[in-house]
Backbone as a chain_set.jsonl record, in Angstrom:
{"seq": "MEADLGPVVVAADDAAIVEAVEAVGGRAVLTRPDHASGTDRIAEALARIDPDRRHDVIVNVQGDLPTIEPHAVRAAAVMGEADIVTLATPIRREEERDNPNVVKAVGTPVGERRLRALYFTRATAPWGEGELLHHIGLYAYARAALERFVALPPSTLELRERLEQLRALEAGMRIDISLVDVAPLGVDTAEDLERARVMLAPKGAT", "coords": {"N": [[8.997, 94.203, 124.127], [6.939, 94.567, 122.319], [5.756, 92.086, 122.399], [4.186, 92.212, 124.639], [3.94, 91.064, 127.246], [4.629, 91.675, 129.828], [6.609, 93.542, 132.253], [9.651, 94.816, 130.844], [13.054, 94.379, 131.087], [16.442, 95.174, 130.691], [19.233, 93.283, 131.302], [22.532, 93.854, 132.024], [26.148, 93.835, 131.846], [27.636, 96.048, 131.515], [28.056, 99.45, 131.928], [27.685, 101.256, 129.866], [25.802, 100.047, 128.199], [23.555, 100.017, 129.844], [23.16, 102.795, 130.097], [22.583, 103.442, 127.415], [20.164, 102.097, 127.0], [18.504, 103.336, 128.909], [18.542, 105.904, 127.905], [16.767, 105.91, 125.81], [14.411, 105.571, 127.059], [14.04, 103.082, 128.192], [14.295, 100.352, 130.608], [16.898, 99.234, 132.667], [19.298, 97.04, 134.242], [22.292, 97.015, 135.989], [24.474, 94.416, 136.257], [26.614, 92.043, 137.997], [29.912, 91.557, 136.615], [30.972, 89.023, 136.322], [29.47, 86.769, 135.708], [28.812, 83.425, 134.677], [27.049, 82.828, 132.653], [24.297, 84.06, 130.616], [21.959, 83.284, 131.82], [22.538, 83.147, 134.56], [22.927, 85.851, 134.895], [20.354, 86.981, 134.434], [19.036, 85.898, 136.584], [20.214, 87.193, 138.768], [19.43, 89.84, 138.176], [16.638, 89.584, 138.296], [16.171, 88.976, 141.011], [16.818, 91.392, 142.111], [15.064, 93.307, 140.963], [12.557, 92.332, 141.469], [11.937, 91.629, 144.29], [9.733, 90.942, 145.792], [8.576, 88.852, 144.519], [6.555, 88.914, 142.535], [6.339, 88.133, 139.921], [6.079, 85.15, 138.099], [6.885, 83.864, 135.804], [9.603, 84.03, 133.661], [11.021, 85.428, 130.853], [13.777, 85.001, 128.859], [15.196, 86.851, 126.581], [17.742, 86.88, 124.468], [20.391, 89.185, 123.731], [21.563, 88.841, 121.25], [19.632, 88.202, 119.433], [18.107, 90.13, 117.796], [16.039, 90.324, 115.92], [13.907, 88.796, 116.668], [10.539, 87.655, 116.542], [7.515, 89.09, 117.892], [5.388, 87.233, 118.296], [6.748, 84.853, 118.589], [8.071, 85.169, 121.001], [5.865, 85.277, 122.688], [4.906, 82.672, 122.298], [6.814, 81.145, 123.61], [6.297, 81.765, 126.226], [4.165, 80.312, 127.132], [3.74, 78.156, 129.486], [2.595, 75.688, 130.439], [3.049, 72.421, 131.648], [5.737, 72.547, 131.85], [9.098, 73.152, 133.058], [10.867, 74.8, 131.793], [10.642, 76.578, 128.747], [11.451, 76.587, 125.326], [12.408, 77.453, 121.926], [12.092, 76.242, 118.525], [12.752, 75.66, 115.033], [11.979, 74.179, 111.852], [14.754, 72.91, 109.99], [15.734, 74.179, 106.926], [17.727, 74.652, 105.129], [20.126, 72.787, 103.532], [22.842, 72.747, 104.192], [22.885, 73.378, 106.85], [22.226, 71.155, 108.275], [24.409, 69.582, 109.0], [25.987, 71.34, 110.343], [27.802, 72.238, 113.116], [27.415, 74.581, 114.509], [24.791, 75.136, 114.316], [22.462, 74.354, 116.446], [20.776, 71.367, 117.214], [17.485, 70.432, 118.077], [15.883, 67.836, 119.769], [12.945, 66.105, 120.17], [9.776, 64.883, 121.524], [6.398, 64.771, 120.396], [3.92, 66.618, 122.179], [1.707, 68.05, 121.851], [-0.081, 70.356, 119.661], [2.245, 71.791, 117.568], [4.133, 71.614, 119.557], [6.652, 70.227, 121.566], [8.12, 67.873, 123.843], [11.259, 68.233, 125.127], [13.913, 66.013, 124.477], [16.613, 65.975, 124.004], [19.429, 68.096, 123.198], [21.745, 68.97, 120.7], [24.901, 69.4, 118.992], [25.439, 67.74, 116.998], [24.281, 65.918, 114.04], [21.097, 65.165, 114.36], [17.809, 63.795, 115.031], [18.917, 60.571, 113.724], [18.274, 59.303, 110.394], [15.474, 59.423, 108.033], [13.578, 62.437, 107.666], [12.553, 65.616, 109.122], [14.85, 67.978, 110.609], [15.369, 69.904, 113.564], [16.1, 73.244, 114.182], [17.437, 74.683, 116.926], [16.405, 77.522, 118.77], [17.79, 80.001, 120.708], [16.125, 81.116, 122.896], [14.566, 81.433, 126.023], [11.983, 80.596, 128.304], [11.295, 80.654, 131.719], [9.844, 78.972, 134.478], [9.67, 80.539, 137.595], [10.674, 79.196, 139.907], [12.061, 77.161, 138.655], [14.094, 78.53, 137.302], [15.571, 79.499, 139.487], [16.366, 77.087, 140.608], [17.891, 76.048, 138.532], [20.141, 77.811, 138.256], [21.416, 77.254, 140.578], [22.497, 74.776, 140.258], [25.403, 72.757, 139.547], [27.568, 72.914, 136.618], [26.871, 70.423, 134.139], [27.799, 67.076, 132.984], [27.206, 66.493, 130.214], [26.495, 69.032, 129.368], [28.98, 70.38, 129.501], [30.404, 68.901, 127.645], [28.969, 69.186, 125.176], [28.806, 71.894, 125.142], [26.43, 73.282, 125.75], [24.207, 74.858, 127.658], [21.573, 74.248, 128.355], [21.411, 71.536, 128.611], [22.127, 70.976, 131.182], [19.797, 71.327, 132.662], [18.162, 69.253, 131.622], [19.67, 66.994, 132.371], [19.353, 67.157, 135.074], [16.8, 66.352, 135.41], [14.792, 68.13, 134.838], [11.968, 69.499, 133.099], [11.874, 70.436, 129.763], [10.078, 72.122, 127.371], [9.385, 72.529, 123.866], [8.412, 75.015, 121.735], [7.238, 75.235, 118.469], [8.198, 77.326, 115.817], [7.91, 79.294, 112.784], [10.078, 80.545, 111.524], [13.556, 81.081, 111.924], [15.091, 83.562, 113.913], [17.424, 86.175, 112.991], [20.643, 85.553, 114.06], [23.056, 87.445, 115.715], [26.307, 87.327, 115.334], [28.584, 88.154, 114.097], [30.362, 90.921, 112.515], [29.245, 91.283, 110.014], [26.725, 90.113, 110.37], [25.683, 91.961, 112.166], [25.452, 94.242, 110.581], [23.52, 93.376, 108.758], [21.367, 93.074, 110.536], [20.959, 95.743, 111.306], [20.05, 96.828, 108.922], [17.674, 95.363, 108.609], [16.21, 96.24, 110.792], [15.978, 98.944, 110.483], [14.061, 101.978, 110.302], [11.289, 102.161, 108.077], [11.965, 103.447, 104.885], [14.262, 104.663, 105.67], [17.745, 105.322, 105.079]], "CA": [[7.897, 95.073, 124.501], [5.84, 94.315, 121.395], [5.075, 90.856, 122.813], [3.196, 92.684, 125.61], [3.769, 90.028, 128.264], [4.905, 92.2, 131.158], [7.737, 94.476, 132.276], [10.85, 94.456, 130.09], [14.253, 94.919, 131.714], [17.698, 94.716, 130.102], [20.275, 92.955, 132.279], [23.8, 94.046, 131.322], [27.326, 93.958, 132.711], [28.387, 97.2, 131.037], [27.287, 100.664, 132.208], [27.339, 101.92, 128.605], [24.551, 99.447, 127.722], [22.497, 100.539, 130.707], [22.933, 104.186, 129.726], [21.94, 103.479, 126.098], [18.774, 101.671, 127.169], [17.777, 104.368, 129.648], [18.466, 107.107, 127.07], [15.58, 105.816, 124.939], [13.23, 105.349, 127.888], [13.927, 101.706, 128.669], [14.733, 100.042, 131.977], [18.048, 98.333, 132.64], [19.929, 96.738, 135.52], [23.714, 96.687, 135.877], [24.753, 93.219, 137.043], [28.017, 91.692, 138.163], [30.531, 91.22, 135.331], [31.637, 87.716, 136.344], [28.536, 85.658, 135.549], [29.227, 82.423, 133.686], [26.082, 82.75, 131.557], [23.195, 85.009, 130.66], [20.945, 82.798, 132.754], [22.948, 83.643, 135.874], [22.746, 87.304, 134.9], [18.949, 87.35, 134.622], [18.648, 85.514, 137.947], [20.601, 88.304, 139.641], [18.574, 90.996, 137.886], [15.289, 89.304, 138.785], [16.147, 89.096, 142.47], [16.926, 92.806, 142.471], [13.926, 94.119, 140.518], [11.293, 91.755, 141.929], [12.166, 90.91, 145.548], [8.449, 90.493, 146.335], [8.197, 87.651, 143.769], [5.266, 89.116, 141.866], [6.368, 87.512, 138.592], [6.417, 83.73, 138.216], [7.439, 83.395, 134.532], [10.65, 84.944, 133.204], [11.446, 85.135, 129.486], [15.121, 85.486, 128.585], [15.445, 87.134, 125.165], [19.147, 87.247, 124.444], [20.664, 90.362, 122.92], [22.024, 88.525, 119.894], [18.472, 87.845, 118.613], [17.333, 91.377, 117.716], [14.91, 90.27, 114.985], [12.902, 87.838, 117.127], [9.176, 88.146, 116.35], [6.729, 89.103, 119.14], [4.592, 86.011, 118.481], [7.647, 83.797, 119.049], [8.27, 85.41, 122.43], [4.624, 84.855, 123.356], [4.811, 81.211, 122.238], [7.693, 80.578, 124.631], [5.8, 82.081, 127.563], [3.086, 79.379, 127.495], [4.542, 77.18, 130.213], [1.997, 74.371, 130.631], [3.651, 71.649, 132.728], [7.189, 72.601, 131.693], [9.935, 74.019, 133.878], [11.501, 75.725, 130.857], [10.16, 76.472, 127.367], [12.325, 77.207, 124.342], [11.855, 77.482, 120.577], [12.831, 75.603, 117.429], [12.123, 75.772, 113.723], [12.546, 73.17, 110.943], [15.905, 73.274, 109.166], [15.377, 74.158, 105.503], [18.95, 74.749, 104.323], [20.811, 71.504, 103.646], [24.155, 72.891, 104.82], [22.738, 73.531, 108.291], [21.991, 69.857, 108.911], [25.67, 69.061, 109.536], [26.748, 72.452, 110.894], [27.759, 72.161, 114.576], [26.974, 75.857, 115.066], [23.323, 75.092, 114.313], [22.119, 73.363, 117.469], [19.576, 70.601, 116.885], [16.581, 70.07, 119.17], [15.258, 66.523, 119.574], [11.854, 66.012, 121.131], [8.621, 64.063, 121.205], [5.227, 65.648, 120.397], [2.991, 66.611, 123.312], [0.579, 68.902, 121.479], [0.084, 71.003, 118.371], [3.433, 72.647, 117.495], [4.752, 71.576, 120.891], [7.392, 69.007, 121.843], [8.881, 67.779, 125.082], [12.653, 68.05, 124.715], [14.665, 64.841, 124.917], [18.056, 66.254, 123.921], [19.923, 69.143, 122.309], [23.059, 68.525, 120.281], [25.526, 70.007, 117.824], [25.522, 66.694, 115.971], [23.115, 65.792, 113.168], [20.226, 64.233, 115.069], [17.99, 62.345, 115.066], [19.34, 59.898, 112.503], [17.207, 58.771, 109.56], [14.691, 60.348, 107.22], [12.694, 63.335, 108.395], [13.082, 66.954, 109.354], [15.637, 68.304, 111.782], [14.926, 71.157, 114.166], [17.103, 74.237, 114.567], [17.083, 75.269, 118.212], [16.519, 78.976, 118.906], [18.197, 80.173, 122.101], [15.265, 81.941, 123.741], [14.048, 80.557, 127.074], [11.072, 81.066, 129.351], [11.497, 79.852, 132.927], [9.099, 79.116, 135.717], [10.641, 81.181, 138.496], [11.343, 78.197, 140.743], [12.991, 76.419, 137.805], [15.26, 79.383, 137.084], [16.36, 79.512, 140.713], [16.998, 75.777, 140.751], [18.886, 75.869, 137.476], [21.393, 78.542, 138.504], [22.071, 76.665, 141.752], [23.097, 73.505, 139.873], [26.729, 72.843, 138.919], [27.585, 72.486, 135.215], [26.731, 68.972, 134.027], [28.743, 66.388, 132.098], [26.869, 66.696, 128.801], [26.588, 70.477, 129.129], [30.378, 70.728, 129.24], [30.864, 68.235, 126.426], [28.321, 69.784, 124.007], [28.809, 73.343, 125.322], [25.027, 73.698, 125.68], [23.851, 74.902, 129.071], [20.247, 73.685, 128.616], [21.549, 70.126, 128.961], [22.185, 70.907, 132.64], [18.43, 71.147, 133.138], [17.697, 67.902, 131.276], [20.37, 66.012, 133.189], [18.833, 67.256, 136.434], [15.426, 65.87, 135.43], [13.83, 69.208, 134.6], [11.25, 69.356, 131.829], [11.948, 71.518, 128.788], [9.204, 71.999, 126.212], [9.805, 73.267, 122.68], [7.361, 75.541, 120.864], [7.725, 75.325, 117.099], [7.889, 78.551, 115.088], [8.133, 79.09, 111.351], [11.311, 81.152, 111.013], [14.592, 81.382, 112.904], [15.539, 84.95, 113.842], [18.842, 86.381, 112.68], [21.56, 85.594, 115.192], [24.136, 88.388, 115.442], [27.561, 86.793, 115.853], [29.705, 88.749, 113.365], [30.129, 92.291, 112.046], [28.331, 91.198, 108.876], [25.391, 89.894, 110.934], [25.239, 93.218, 112.766], [25.018, 95.138, 109.511], [22.229, 92.858, 108.275], [20.336, 93.392, 111.529], [20.676, 97.18, 111.222], [19.215, 97.042, 107.731], [16.352, 94.786, 108.85], [15.516, 96.97, 111.85], [15.906, 100.362, 110.176], [12.71, 102.462, 109.985], [10.993, 102.129, 106.637], [12.311, 104.689, 104.199], [15.569, 105.148, 106.108], [18.857, 104.876, 104.235]], "C": [[6.693, 94.85, 123.597], [5.095, 93.02, 121.735], [4.036, 91.122, 123.897], [2.887, 91.609, 126.654], [3.925, 90.563, 129.678], [6.071, 93.155, 131.097], [8.942, 93.929, 131.515], [12.044, 95.167, 130.72], [15.473, 94.328, 131.009], [18.697, 94.484, 131.228], [21.614, 92.999, 131.553], [24.941, 94.167, 132.317], [28.179, 95.157, 132.345], [27.522, 98.446, 131.225], [26.881, 101.387, 130.924], [26.038, 101.36, 128.032], [23.38, 99.971, 128.541], [22.148, 101.972, 130.318], [22.213, 104.295, 128.383], [20.47, 103.093, 126.19], [17.953, 102.765, 127.847], [17.617, 105.64, 128.817], [17.259, 107.091, 126.139], [14.333, 105.433, 125.735], [13.043, 103.941, 128.386], [14.417, 101.563, 130.095], [15.857, 99.015, 131.901], [18.621, 98.173, 134.033], [21.387, 96.379, 135.246], [24.02, 95.53, 136.82], [26.253, 93.016, 137.184], [28.621, 91.284, 136.816], [31.044, 89.793, 135.237], [30.685, 86.533, 136.189], [29.011, 84.707, 134.444], [28.296, 82.391, 132.489], [25.046, 83.853, 131.7], [22.107, 84.583, 131.619], [21.271, 83.238, 134.176], [22.708, 85.145, 135.982], [21.285, 87.677, 135.131], [18.454, 86.938, 136.009], [19.019, 86.614, 138.928], [19.682, 89.501, 139.439], [17.169, 90.794, 138.442], [15.196, 89.485, 140.296], [16.175, 90.554, 142.901], [15.678, 93.596, 142.108], [12.594, 93.591, 141.024], [11.494, 90.969, 143.225], [10.874, 90.373, 146.169], [7.87, 89.308, 145.578], [6.805, 87.786, 143.145], [5.196, 88.378, 140.538], [6.837, 86.067, 138.703], [6.874, 83.102, 136.906], [8.408, 84.455, 134.038], [11.086, 84.509, 131.81], [12.793, 85.797, 129.244], [15.302, 85.621, 127.077], [16.875, 87.656, 125.063], [19.411, 88.362, 123.422], [21.131, 90.072, 121.515], [20.892, 88.031, 118.992], [17.583, 89.077, 118.407], [16.121, 91.318, 116.807], [13.851, 89.255, 115.409], [11.511, 88.448, 117.007], [8.406, 88.114, 117.664], [5.942, 87.821, 119.376], [5.467, 84.85, 118.959], [7.921, 83.945, 120.543], [7.032, 84.954, 123.202], [4.489, 83.341, 123.376], [5.658, 80.562, 123.319], [7.121, 80.751, 126.028], [4.624, 81.215, 127.994], [3.741, 78.171, 128.163], [3.912, 75.792, 130.26], [2.619, 73.675, 131.832], [5.183, 71.728, 132.729], [7.84, 73.472, 132.757], [10.529, 75.146, 133.038], [10.853, 75.503, 129.493], [11.133, 77.202, 126.461], [11.692, 77.06, 122.965], [12.722, 76.689, 119.606], [12.048, 75.802, 116.148], [12.734, 74.719, 112.799], [13.722, 73.726, 110.141], [15.52, 73.117, 107.7], [16.592, 74.244, 104.584], [19.806, 73.51, 104.576], [22.128, 71.631, 104.4], [24.052, 73.04, 106.338], [22.581, 72.196, 109.008], [23.244, 69.317, 109.593], [26.535, 70.143, 110.176], [26.678, 72.422, 112.426], [27.363, 73.476, 115.242], [25.455, 76.011, 115.048], [22.917, 73.977, 115.265], [20.795, 72.692, 117.103], [18.788, 70.276, 118.154], [15.914, 68.749, 118.823], [14.168, 66.374, 120.617], [10.739, 65.109, 120.656], [7.362, 64.911, 121.312], [4.372, 65.479, 121.653], [1.787, 67.484, 123.031], [0.848, 69.53, 120.129], [1.255, 71.993, 118.432], [4.152, 72.739, 118.844], [5.409, 70.221, 121.093], [7.897, 69.052, 123.273], [10.301, 67.427, 124.703], [13.24, 66.787, 125.313], [16.163, 65.118, 124.929], [18.286, 67.464, 123.023], [21.357, 68.774, 121.957], [23.57, 69.342, 119.106], [25.691, 68.998, 116.692], [24.265, 66.722, 115.099], [22.2, 64.736, 113.764], [18.792, 64.751, 115.03], [18.393, 61.794, 113.699], [18.11, 59.47, 111.709], [16.475, 59.853, 108.793], [13.809, 61.216, 108.107], [13.366, 64.667, 108.675], [13.939, 67.013, 110.607], [15.198, 69.675, 112.273], [16.11, 72.002, 114.605], [16.653, 74.889, 115.868], [17.34, 76.766, 118.209], [16.723, 79.281, 120.389], [17.425, 81.229, 122.873], [14.615, 81.013, 124.751], [13.057, 81.297, 127.959], [11.2, 80.099, 130.523], [10.346, 80.063, 133.9], [10.096, 79.626, 136.75], [11.392, 80.171, 139.35], [12.36, 77.403, 139.938], [14.245, 77.231, 137.524], [16.166, 79.369, 138.306], [17.056, 78.179, 140.948], [18.133, 75.603, 139.75], [20.202, 76.551, 137.822], [22.115, 78.033, 139.745], [22.771, 75.351, 141.428], [24.512, 73.709, 139.33], [26.63, 72.473, 137.443], [27.6, 70.957, 135.128], [27.696, 68.4, 132.988], [28.456, 66.671, 130.628], [26.877, 68.171, 128.435], [28.0, 70.871, 128.755], [30.865, 70.106, 127.934], [30.29, 68.896, 125.165], [28.423, 71.311, 123.994], [27.408, 73.915, 125.084], [24.457, 73.682, 127.09], [22.467, 74.33, 129.36], [20.307, 72.192, 128.961], [21.685, 69.941, 130.472], [20.789, 70.651, 133.216], [17.918, 69.741, 132.838], [18.368, 66.85, 132.143], [19.892, 66.026, 134.631], [17.375, 66.819, 136.524], [14.384, 66.946, 135.246], [13.198, 69.043, 133.224], [11.406, 70.619, 130.992], [10.978, 71.202, 127.66], [9.713, 72.898, 125.097], [8.571, 73.718, 121.924], [7.951, 75.723, 119.468], [7.267, 76.621, 116.454], [8.342, 78.369, 113.648], [9.502, 79.55, 110.868], [12.281, 81.372, 112.161], [14.982, 82.85, 112.792], [17.007, 85.017, 113.466], [19.643, 86.401, 113.973], [22.745, 86.482, 114.852], [25.409, 87.904, 116.13], [28.785, 87.431, 115.209], [29.357, 90.181, 112.981], [29.155, 92.3, 110.871], [26.895, 90.968, 109.351], [24.827, 91.191, 111.501], [24.737, 94.177, 111.697], [23.68, 94.683, 108.932], [21.108, 93.205, 109.237], [19.971, 94.865, 111.476], [19.789, 97.49, 110.03], [17.792, 96.549, 107.989], [15.537, 95.613, 109.843], [15.394, 98.46, 111.578], [14.47, 100.771, 109.887], [12.496, 102.457, 108.476], [11.266, 103.49, 106.016], [13.663, 105.227, 104.6], [16.652, 104.616, 105.182], [20.12, 104.811, 105.072]], "O": [[5.551, 94.933, 124.051], [3.921, 92.878, 121.392], [3.1, 90.339, 124.058], [1.726, 91.289, 126.91], [3.411, 89.97, 130.626], [6.492, 93.546, 130.008], [9.214, 92.729, 131.542], [12.05, 96.389, 130.868], [15.528, 93.124, 130.759], [18.973, 95.389, 132.015], [21.818, 92.272, 130.58], [24.743, 94.546, 133.472], [29.313, 95.28, 132.806], [26.39, 98.498, 130.743], [25.849, 102.057, 130.892], [25.253, 102.103, 127.443], [22.337, 100.325, 127.991], [20.972, 102.322, 130.221], [21.332, 105.139, 128.22], [19.625, 103.698, 125.529], [16.845, 103.08, 127.413], [16.651, 106.38, 129.007], [16.781, 108.147, 125.726], [13.324, 105.022, 125.162], [11.996, 103.621, 128.948], [14.89, 102.519, 130.71], [15.768, 98.041, 131.153], [18.461, 99.039, 134.894], [21.682, 95.55, 134.386], [23.847, 95.646, 138.033], [27.054, 93.723, 136.572], [27.923, 90.728, 135.968], [31.509, 89.382, 134.174], [31.056, 85.403, 136.508], [29.539, 85.136, 133.418], [28.706, 81.969, 131.407], [24.927, 84.491, 132.746], [21.404, 85.427, 132.175], [20.38, 83.657, 134.915], [22.331, 85.646, 137.041], [20.99, 88.574, 135.92], [17.546, 87.568, 136.551], [18.238, 86.94, 139.821], [19.213, 90.105, 140.403], [16.576, 91.72, 138.995], [14.244, 90.083, 140.796], [15.618, 90.909, 143.94], [15.267, 94.473, 142.868], [11.6, 94.317, 141.015], [11.247, 89.763, 143.254], [10.916, 89.451, 146.984], [6.805, 88.803, 145.933], [5.987, 86.87, 143.227], [4.107, 88.034, 140.077], [7.863, 85.786, 139.322], [7.219, 81.921, 136.887], [8.076, 85.64, 134.0], [11.475, 83.359, 131.606], [12.934, 87.009, 129.405], [15.533, 84.633, 126.38], [17.172, 88.757, 125.526], [18.74, 88.458, 122.395], [21.103, 90.959, 120.662], [21.148, 87.502, 117.91], [16.418, 89.064, 118.805], [15.247, 92.179, 116.905], [12.99, 88.889, 114.609], [11.316, 89.62, 117.329], [8.612, 87.209, 118.473], [5.831, 87.361, 120.513], [4.983, 83.959, 119.657], [7.992, 82.95, 121.264], [7.148, 84.317, 124.249], [4.01, 82.777, 124.36], [5.267, 79.54, 123.885], [7.428, 79.964, 126.924], [4.131, 81.365, 129.112], [4.237, 77.273, 127.483], [4.629, 74.799, 130.133], [2.711, 74.26, 132.912], [5.842, 71.053, 133.52], [7.228, 74.4, 133.287], [10.674, 76.279, 133.495], [10.55, 74.368, 129.125], [11.589, 78.3, 126.781], [10.559, 76.593, 122.851], [13.916, 76.489, 119.83], [10.847, 76.074, 116.166], [13.912, 74.395, 112.952], [13.689, 74.865, 109.674], [15.041, 72.063, 107.282], [16.495, 73.942, 103.395], [20.167, 73.225, 105.718], [22.498, 70.736, 105.161], [25.044, 72.845, 107.04], [22.783, 72.115, 110.219], [23.158, 68.67, 110.637], [27.69, 69.89, 110.516], [25.59, 72.567, 112.983], [27.011, 73.485, 116.421], [24.906, 76.907, 115.687], [23.016, 72.797, 114.93], [19.826, 73.355, 116.733], [19.363, 69.893, 119.173], [15.435, 68.567, 117.704], [14.429, 66.5, 121.814], [10.754, 64.628, 119.523], [7.255, 65.711, 122.242], [4.133, 64.367, 122.123], [0.926, 67.642, 123.897], [1.884, 69.274, 119.516], [1.254, 72.916, 119.247], [4.695, 73.779, 119.216], [4.801, 69.185, 120.826], [8.081, 70.125, 123.847], [10.531, 66.424, 124.025], [13.085, 66.52, 126.504], [16.897, 64.573, 125.753], [17.442, 67.81, 122.196], [22.107, 68.314, 122.818], [22.795, 69.901, 118.329], [26.04, 69.36, 115.568], [23.313, 67.451, 115.38], [22.491, 63.542, 113.683], [18.558, 65.959, 115.001], [18.235, 62.449, 112.669], [17.031, 59.293, 112.275], [16.802, 61.036, 108.886], [13.352, 60.783, 109.165], [14.572, 64.83, 108.492], [13.782, 66.217, 111.533], [14.718, 70.502, 111.498], [17.004, 71.531, 115.308], [15.622, 75.56, 115.913], [18.366, 77.228, 117.708], [15.923, 78.866, 121.227], [18.022, 82.142, 123.444], [14.159, 79.927, 124.392], [13.258, 82.458, 128.316], [11.211, 78.881, 130.342], [9.918, 81.195, 134.126], [11.246, 79.186, 136.772], [12.609, 80.272, 139.505], [13.403, 77.012, 140.463], [15.347, 76.681, 137.508], [17.384, 79.241, 138.181], [18.19, 78.135, 141.425], [19.196, 75.079, 140.08], [21.265, 75.944, 137.697], [23.29, 78.339, 139.949], [23.559, 74.858, 142.236], [24.788, 74.738, 138.714], [25.692, 71.779, 137.052], [28.25, 70.284, 135.928], [28.32, 69.135, 132.222], [29.358, 67.046, 129.879], [27.229, 68.528, 127.311], [28.205, 71.617, 127.797], [31.647, 70.715, 127.205], [31.019, 69.141, 124.203], [28.163, 71.948, 122.973], [27.221, 74.876, 124.338], [24.245, 72.612, 127.661], [22.196, 73.956, 130.501], [19.365, 71.648, 129.536], [21.389, 68.864, 130.989], [20.625, 69.856, 134.142], [17.31, 69.105, 133.699], [17.713, 65.915, 132.603], [20.011, 65.024, 135.335], [16.772, 66.902, 137.593], [13.2, 66.7, 135.475], [13.818, 68.513, 132.303], [11.11, 71.724, 131.447], [11.05, 70.13, 127.059], [10.385, 73.898, 125.346], [7.762, 72.886, 121.512], [9.03, 76.293, 119.309], [6.091, 76.979, 116.529], [9.06, 77.423, 113.323], [10.031, 79.002, 109.901], [11.883, 81.799, 113.245], [15.186, 83.343, 111.683], [17.743, 84.039, 113.604], [19.349, 87.183, 114.878], [23.377, 86.297, 113.812], [25.571, 88.05, 117.342], [29.9, 87.276, 115.708], [28.208, 90.605, 113.103], [28.337, 93.211, 110.743], [25.958, 91.553, 108.807], [23.643, 91.486, 111.338], [23.72, 94.845, 111.88], [22.81, 95.506, 108.648], [20.018, 93.588, 108.811], [18.795, 95.211, 111.588], [18.883, 98.319, 110.12], [16.822, 97.221, 107.637], [14.311, 95.675, 109.744], [14.77, 99.177, 112.361], [13.724, 99.997, 109.286], [13.418, 102.719, 107.704], [10.864, 104.531, 106.536], [14.178, 106.144, 103.961], [16.481, 103.563, 104.568], [21.183, 104.458, 104.561]]}, "num_chains": 1, "name": "protein.A"}
């Protein structure tokens, strides 16, 4: 909401999440529980909340990135000629270079702080001297690209790397990468959740 790009809707498969969002004045949609990915979930939610197709860019901010900065969300929403736009930031911690849980983005420059994605991998890539990019799992989709993506079957490299964005690249879709300065905290463990609560607590709260 702070990014101020348009309507914000939470797509969830659990009624308790919908109730929690609505209790604080937000808008939420209860989707089917059997979606294979969050991308499929937002496609269902979009079709339900915008049947008249008024919105042509959809930004998917995943729930495990609660500390994402508004400017990063806005950076992803600048589509240009891309079908999909995502984010990355330079890796600064040496141990992350070889960590398969830190997905690397590989791309070629197409503008200031902007790359066209060539590949995403859990391996250490590209080889040689130079910085590596930590991919941040936030995506903005042109509406037609989102609809095409969810209609495609899982691809060979997607299944091998366990990275669904490779489905789009293998299908010839263009993904651009906007570079940001800091990776948001990803909440994957109980310890991460506690850190996020501290970071998001109102100033002065204990």
